[in-house]
C-alpha positions as CSV (number, residue, x, y, z in Angstrom):
1,M,25.1,54.7,70.8
2,N,21.7,53.5,71.7
3,E,21.2,50.3,73.7
4,K,19.1,49.0,70.8
5,D,22.2,48.8,68.7
6,F,23.5,46.0,70.9
7,K,20.6,43.6,71.2
8,F,21.3,40.0,70.4
9,A,19.4,36.8,71.1
10,F,21.0,33.5,71.8
11,D,20.0,30.1,73.2
12,L,23.0,29.0,75.3
13,H,21.8,25.5,76.2
14,I,21.2,23.3,73.2
15,H,21.4,19.5,73.0
16,T,21.9,17.7,69.8
17,I,21.7,14.0,68.9
18,A,25.1,13.7,70.6
19,S,23.3,13.8,73.9
20,F,20.9,11.0,75.2
21,D,18.1,13.6,75.3
22,G,18.8,15.4,72.1
23,K,16.5,15.0,69.1
24,A,18.1,16.9,66.2
25,T,21.4,17.3,64.4
26,P,23.4,20.5,64.9
27,Q,22.4,21.6,61.4
28,A,18.7,21.2,62.3
29,M,19.1,23.1,65.5
30,C,20.8,26.0,63.7
31,Q,17.9,26.1,61.2
32,V,15.3,26.1,64.0
33,A,17.2,28.8,65.9
34,Q,17.6,31.0,62.9
35,G,13.9,30.6,62.1
36,R,13.2,32.0,65.6
37,D,15.3,35.1,64.8
38,L,18.2,34.1,67.1
39,N,21.7,35.3,66.4
40,G,23.3,32.1,67.6
41,I,23.3,29.1,69.8
42,A,25.7,27.3,72.2
43,I,25.7,23.5,71.6
44,T,26.1,22.0,75.1
45,D,25.7,18.3,74.8
46,H,26.1,16.0,77.9
47,D,29.8,15.1,78.5
48,T,30.6,15.7,74.8
49,L,32.3,18.7,73.2
50,T,31.0,19.3,69.7
51,K,32.7,21.8,67.4
52,F,30.3,22.7,64.6
53,E,30.7,25.5,62.0
54,S,27.6,27.6,61.4
55,P,25.9,26.9,58.1
56,Y,24.6,30.5,58.0
57,P,26.6,33.7,57.5
58,G,26.4,35.9,60.6
59,F,24.9,33.1,62.8
60,L,27.2,32.2,65.7
61,V,27.6,28.6,67.0
62,I,29.5,28.5,70.3
63,P,31.0,25.2,71.4
64,G,30.2,24.1,74.9
65,I,29.6,21.1,77.2
66,E,27.3,20.1,80.0
67,I,29.0,18.2,82.8
68,R,27.3,16.5,85.8
69,V,29.0,17.1,89.1
70,E,28.0,14.8,91.9
71,T,28.6,14.4,95.7
72,D,27.0,11.9,98.1
73,T,24.0,14.2,98.6
74,I,23.6,16.4,95.6
75,Y,24.3,16.8,91.9
76,A,24.4,19.7,89.6
77,D,24.8,20.2,85.9
78,V,27.5,22.7,84.9
79,L,27.7,24.4,81.5
80,G,31.0,25.2,79.9
81,I,30.5,27.7,77.1
82,G,33.1,28.9,74.6
83,I,35.4,26.0,75.2
């Protein structure tokens, strides 16, 4: 098999209106991503796990979450994908 047979394009960090900084519904994000020839997205809203079924055959929507982890001196955002 050729490596070209296995090329997929995903955006694995998408926020929807379930996040304070999201601006679109899951449906709208799927439509935009498909219009950009992506094979799928991971919805990773802040502190919210959103399960959403793809409205398009063959387009994958992966559930995920973005969680902030803080200490006294630093913070980091951690993505959980495929939860």
